[in-house]
C-alpha positions in Angstrom: 5.3 12.0 -2.5 4.5 8.4 -1.7 7.4 6.6 -3.4 10.1 8.8 -1.7 8.6 8.2 1.8 8.3 4.5 1.0 11.8 4.1 -0.3 13.2 6.1 2.7 11.5 3.8 5.2 12.8 0.7 3.4 16.3 1.9 3.3 19.4 -0.1 2.3 18.5 -3.6 0.9 21.9 -4.7 -0.2 22.2 -8.5 0.2 18.6 -8.9 1.6 16.0 -11.3 0.4 13.0 -9.1 -0.5 9.4 -10.1 -1.3 7.4 -7.5 -3.2 3.8 -8.3 -2.2 1.3 -7.2 -4.9 4.1 -6.1 -7.1 2.0 -5.1 -10.1 4.2 -4.7 -13.2 7.3 -4.8 -11.1 8.5 -1.2 -10.7 9.7 -1.7 -7.1 10.9 -5.2 -7.7 13.2 -3.8 -10.4 14.2 -0.9 -8.3 15.3 -3.0 -5.4 16.9 -5.7 -7.5 19.1 -2.9 -8.9 19.8 -1.8 -5.3 21.3 -5.3 -4.5 18.3 -7.3 -3.1 17.4 -10.8 -4.1 13.8 -10.1 -5.2 10.7 -12.2 -5.5 7.5 -10.4 -6.7 4.0 -11.8 -6.4 0.7 -10.5 -7.8 -2.8 -11.8 -8.4 -3.1 -10.2 -11.8 -2.1 -12.3 -14.8 -1.6 -9.3 -17.0 0.6 -7.5 -14.4 2.8 -10.5 -13.8 3.1 -11.0 -17.6 4.2 -7.4 -18.0 6.7 -7.8 -15.1 8.1 -11.0 -16.6 8.3 -9.5 -20.1 10.5 -6.7 -18.7 12.6 -9.2 -16.8 13.2 -11.0 -20.1 14.2 -7.8 -21.8 16.5 -6.7 -19.0 17.3 -9.6 -16.7 17.8 -8.7 -13.0 17.4 -12.1 -11.5 13.8 -11.3 -10.2 11.5 -14.3 -9.6 7.9 -13.4 -10.4 4.9 -15.6 -9.3 1.2 -15.4 -10.0 -0.2 -15.6 -6.4 -2.8 -14.3 -4.1 -1.2 -12.2 -1.3 -3.5 -13.8 1.3 -2.4 -17.4 0.3 1.1 -17.6 -1.2 1.3 -21.4 -1.0 4.5 -21.5 -3.1 6.5 -19.1 -0.9 8.6 -20.8 1.8 8.2 -19.8 5.4 10.9 -17.6 7.1 12.6 -17.0 3.8 12.7 -13.2 3.5 14.4 -10.4 5.4 11.8 -7.8 4.2 8.3 -7.8 2.7 7.2 -4.6 1.0 3.8 -3.6 -0.3 3.1 -0.3 -2.2 -0.5 1.0 -2.3 -2.0 -2.5 -2.3 -3.4 -3.5 1.1 -6.5 -1.4 0.7 -7.2 -3.4 -2.6 -6.9 -6.8 -0.9 -10.2 -8.1 0.4 -8.5 -10.6 2.8 -6.0 -8.1 4.2 -5.8 -10.2 7.4 -4.6 -13.2 5.4 -2.1 -11.0 3.6 -0.6 -9.8 6.9 -0.5 -13.4 8.2 1.4 -14.5 5.1 3.8 -11.6 5.4 4.6 -12.7 9.0 4.9 -16.4 7.9 7.4 -15.7 5.1 9.5 -13.3 7.1 12.5 -14.4 9.1 12.5 -13.5 12.8 13.2 -9.8 13.2 12.3 -9.3 9.6 10.5 -6.1 8.4 7.1 -5.5 6.8 7.0 -2.1 5.1 3.8 -1.0 3.5 2.1 2.2 2.4 -1.7 2.6 1.7 -4.5 5.1 1.5 -4.8 6.6 5.0 -7.7 4.8 6.8 -8.6 8.0 8.6 -8.6 10.6 5.8 -8.5 8.9 2.4 -11.9 7.3 2.3 -15.6 7.8 3.1 -16.8 8.9 -0.4 -20.4 8.3 0.5 -22.9 9.8 2.9 -25.2 7.9 5.3 -27.7 7.5 2.5 -25.2 5.8 0.3 -24.9 8.6 -2.2 -21.6 9.8 -3.4 -20.5 13.0 -1.7 -18.2 15.9 -2.5 -15.7 15.5 0.4 -13.7 18.7 0.1 -15.4 22.0 0.9 -13.8 25.1 -0.7 -13.6 28.7 0.3 -13.5 31.7 -2.0 -10.4 33.9 -1.9 -10.2 37.6 -2.4 -9.0 37.2 -6.0 -12.1 35.1 -6.8 -10.3 31.7 -6.9 -11.2 28.8 -4.7 -9.0 27.0 -2.2 -9.6 23.7 -0.4 -10.9 24.5 3.1 -11.8 21.3 5.0 -12.5 17.7 4.5 -15.7 15.9 5.4 -15.4 12.4 6.9 -18.3 10.0 6.9 -18.7 6.4 8.1 -15.2 5.9 9.4 -16.2 3.0 11.7 -18.2 1.3 9.0 -16.1 -1.1 6.9 -17.2 -1.0 3.3 -16.0 -1.3 -0.3 -16.4 0.9 -3.3 -15.4 0.9 -7.0 -12.5 3.1 -8.1 -12.7 4.1 -11.8 -9.4 4.9 -13.4 -9.1 7.1 -16.5 -6.4 8.0 -18.9 -5.2 11.5 -19.8 -8.1 11.7 -22.3 -10.7 10.9 -19.7 -11.4 7.4 -21.0 -12.0 4.7 -18.4 -9.2 2.2 -18.5 -9.8 0.1 -15.3 -12.2 -0.4 -12.4 -10.8 -1.7 -9.1 -12.5 -2.4 -5.8 -11.1 -0.7 -2.6 -11.9 -1.7 0.9 -12.1 0.7 3.9 -11.0 -0.5 7.3 -10.1 1.5 10.4 -6.6 2.2 11.5 -7.3 0.1 14.5 -8.2 -2.9 12.2 -4.8 -2.7 10.6 -2.9 -2.3 13.9 -4.7 -5.1 15.7 -4.1 -7.4 12.7 -0.4 -6.6 12.8 -0.2 -7.4 16.5 -2.2 -10.6 16.1 0.4 -11.8 13.6 3.4 -11.1 15.7 4.4 -7.7 14.5 5.3 -4.6 16.5 5.1 -1.2 14.7 8.4 0.5 14.7 7.8 3.5 12.3 4.9 5.4 11.0 5.2 8.2 8.4 2.4 10.3 6.9 4.0 11.6 3.6 3.8 15.3 2.9 3.8 16.8 -0.6 6.8 18.3 -2.3 6.1 21.8 -3.5 6.3 22.2 -7.3 5.4 18.5 -7.9 1.6 18.9 -7.7 -1.3 21.1 -8.9 -1.9 24.0 -6.5 -5.2 22.7 -5.1 -3.7 19.2 -4.6 -0.7 20.8 -2.9 -3.1 22.6 -0.5 -5.1 19.5 0.2 -2.2 17.3 0.9 -0.5 20.0 3.0 -3.5 20.1 5.3 -4.4 16.4 5.6 -2.4 13.3 4.8 -3.7 11.1 2.1 -1.5 8.0 2.8 0.3 6.4 5.6 3.5 4.4 5.6 4.2 1.7 8.2 7.2 -0.4 9.2 6.4 -3.4 11.4 9.0 -5.8 12.8 8.3 -9.5 13.2 9.0 -10.6 16.8 11.1 -13.7 17.5 8.1 -15.3 19.2 5.7 -14.9 16.2 2.8 -17.3 15.9 1.1 -17.2 12.5 -1.7 -19.6 13.1 -4.1 -16.8 13.8 -4.3 -17.4 17.6 -2.5 -14.2 18.4 0.1 -15.9 20.5 
């Protein structure tokens, strides 16, 4: 659901210089290198970059990987890329404003910044006003006795906060803990504008029937979980943070 929408928005990259911001183990870096882009991937995780470099060693595609914080990127030249992409990462970056400023800095004039992230309006608020974890989806009982997702409860949308996300394998064992940060949609849009971007496309991906469990299909058919954005860097970009 998310990857097809992301790829569609990015489009043809043949001959383009592409920066994969927060590239992880390099899936999209490899995908777009095979599609004809000159790719650089950066990530703050040593283990993820090591995995990406190991795969590059096994199957060379000419990808340059760097261990770097997306909000700093000191080793990346200014105005050096045609497109910057970021898949499901901005909500994990504490200094997202710095990351957006860096995206603007490294892009050529008229370059594109394409990113997808958890939807700020609907994908968060896992706690109530008392700070306790809440069950966000309410269900209704159907005539056959089964339950179907009915509506979603939203709490504390205007309160920026962070929470821990615990990831488990298929056997239910915890394999990783990450920190996610909630900001409003306005926060993201204002930060883009401040750094010389104008939003040119927005897509809220819909599920593909047959690809999800029935309840997940119902949920995602009712309310979008992610949002994909394309922002263009204006020719008059100032990336000093003044908003000019």
